[in-house]
N, C-alpha and C positions, 0 to 999 in steps of 0.2 A: 419480640420483635423482628416482624421485618422490613429490613432499610428500605425504604423505596427507592430506585434510582431518579436523577432530574435526567428526566428527556426534550429533546427539540434545544439544547445549551450548547451557549460558548459561554465559560466561568470562568471571571480572572483571578488564577489563583495556581502559586504552584504544582506540578504535574502531582508526585510524590504524595505532598497535602490534601486532594485534591482526591489520587485514589484511593487513597485509607478511606477515607466516607465512604465508598463501595462497600455492598458486600463480597464477599467470596464467591466463587461458581460462579460471577452474573453474563460473564461480555460474553457474544457471543464470534464478534469480530476489531477486535482495533486494527486500523491501519495509519501507522503514524514516521515519520521522517526525523528522525532526532538530530539536535545541531551535530551540525559534521564541524568536527576537529582544526579549526583553528583557519577553516577558510572561508566563514560569515562571520559578522560583530554582533548581525543581532541587536545594534540599539546599548550591546553589553549586558544584555541580560542571558548566555550563552552555555553558564556554569551550568549544570545540572552531576547527579554523579547516577552511572549503569549501572550499577549492583542497585542500588536502592529501588531506579527505575523499575530493572527490568523479575523484581521479586513481586512487587508491585505487581504487577503487571503474568504476573501465572498467578500470586494467589487470590485474581482478577474475573483469571479467564474461565468463562465454563469447560465443562465436560468437550471434548469434539470441538468446541473453539480454535479459533487462529491468529495469530498473530504474524502482519503483513510491516515484517519492520527492514525500511526504504533506507541506505549505510553507502555514504560512498568512501573505499579509501582514500589516505588522502596520502601526497606525497612532500616530506620534510626533509631535509639537508639531504637531497639529492636521494631517497627511499621508499617505499612504501612503508608507511604505520603499523600496517596489521592494524590495527586496531581493527575493522570490520571483522576479519578473523578469530580475535578474541574475546569478543560480544555474541560472536556465533557457538565457539563457542563455551559458555557462561551461558548461554540460555541452556543449551543440551547439557549442562554439570543441574540446570536448579529443575528439571524433569520435563521440558520443551521436546517436545520432538521433534526435529529438525527435518520437517516436512516434503523440502525443494530447494530448491537453491537457482533463484534468477537471471537474469541477466539485465535493465533498463539500459536499452541506444542513444542515441540522441541521433535524429537529421538534421542539417543541413550542414552547418561551420566545420570543420575538425578541430580538433583541439591540441593543438602542438604540443608536445613536451619534449623537450631536448636527450635523445639518448631512446626516447619511447616512442610502441603507436599511439601515441596518441595520449590524453588524461587516464588516471585512473579510474577503474571500473566500478560503476553503481550499481548493485547487489541489492536483489530485495529475497530478505530471509523466509519463505511459507516455517511459521512454526506453528502448532499442533497440540492443544494437551489431550492425546492421544488422537484417532482418528477421526481425521477433520470429518465434520458430521454432515457438510454439507459441498458438494466444489460442481460449480457448472462451467464445464470446461468450452475456451473460444472453438468453433471450427469452420472458419477462418479462409482458413488456404485453396485455394480452388486447384484440384488437381484438374491435370492434363489427360486422362485416362477414365475420366469422370465414366463411367458406366458400358467402362467395358468391360469382359471375364476373365482374370486373371489369380495365379495358383498363388497362394499367402504359406509358407511354412518355416517356423520359427524354430531355431537351431537348440536344441535342447543343453542342457548345463552340462549334460555329459559330452558334446561336441557332436552328438547325433539328430539326425533330424527326423518331424514323427512326417504319419501321412499327409501328402502334399493335400491341402482346402482349396477347393475355387468360387472364387465371391469376388461379387460386381464393387467393382472402385464406384468409395458416394464421391459423388460430385466435389464435395472439400472436409481438404485434412484438417488433424486439430492444429491449431496453435506452438511453434514450439515456444521456450522459455527463456526465448529472447525478445522479446519485445523492443518494438522504437518507438523515438517522438520527435515528434517536429517541437522543440520550444522554443520559447525567448516570446520576443511584444506583441500576442493577437496570435499565439499558438499555445503559449502555454494556460494562460488566457481569453478570454474577450476583455476580461473587467480590468482594462489601462491601470485605472488605482491602485488596484491591489498590487500589479506588477513592482509600478513606481514607488507601492509605500513599502516592501515584503524582497528582501535579498533571495529570499530561495524558496521558490513557491512547487512546489508540487504539481506539474504538469496535469490539468481537472481528465485529460480525459487516461492517462495513466490510473488515476483515484479512482474513476466512477469503472472500468477495467478489472479492478483487484473489487471494489465491490459487487460487480455482479458475479464475479467466479467463486468467492467464495463468501457470500452471505444468500438471506431470500427474504421478498417483501416481509418488510414488517420488524426484521428485527431490528437491533442496537446496534451499530459503530462510532464507535469510540472512538478516542482521538488528542492520546495526552500530551503531543504538543501539536495544539492543535493549532497554530500561526494566524493565517489571513484569513482559514476557513474552508480550504478547498474539497477535503477527505469530508467534511459540515455540508455544501454546500452540495457533492456529488450526491450524498448520503438521500437527502431531505429527496433531489431530481428524480431517483431511481425510490420511493417511495418507500424508503427506510427512514429509522428514527436514529437521529446522533447525543451525543452526546463529546465536549469537549473540554479540556483543563488551556488555556493559555496565559501565560505571567508575566507578557507584555501586553498594557493596557491598549500604546496605540496597534495594535496587533487587530489587539481585541471589537476593534470599532469599526475592524477593515472589514473582518468579519461577519460585526452582526449586521455591517451595510449589503454582503453580497449575498446574506441568508433572508434579507428583507429580499433583495431585489429576486431573491432568486422564488422567495414563495409566491411571490407579485405576477413572476412568471408561472408557476404549476396554478395561478388562479383563471390564469387567461387561458392556459389551457383547457384547462376542464369546462369555462366557462363557452368555448370556443366546441367543445365535443357535447353538449349539451344545444 
């Protein structure tokens, strides 16, 4: 008997228990940011076991599926904790492919940290079960020499150069693995009640960029730490199905309101189109 996966829902329950109800090899894209150790209190509901979560994520990810794991190193007693690095290697040891490591930067105010160039870095680990089944890269970096014919040649492994090739420069180059986002009220989201009600929202644009890069229209986007529903909202607005687990009932209530409003936005768009 095939287990039916809930769709277009946020479910108020512990994520490990929730994932245990999902079938093996069933999720094409997980996009999530787990509670950062010691950085926020999350109403006292931030305790979780990394290995339990990681094992379930590996089990439910389909071949070619991707997990986007957004995590920030923490500075504890004057030193970086190294937890993000330990998590990355633990994912690899259980079978995930460490497909890509990205850096998430923040625009605007400078985070001062004595003795350092700003605060600890925030990473997005792109983990996959084999080769990713889908990737749609952003090509939004304008090339100054667009349209000009240039000679291209990449050095071989042995240090020599192959025959040079001529090609016209594309108007836009591919985005780098360092992404910057404006954060704060009305930047992270326009849903002010969500920003005030949850201590650590993922910027909506960041969630959307991950979804557009690593999933197809109609795919199921999953978030085990759904929080106030940012990933789920952006999945809906980009014509993906969604599923989230969230242990905090207050955050579930906020997420349900956001999803209801996003659904109304979608209906309005369809009405104007017709």
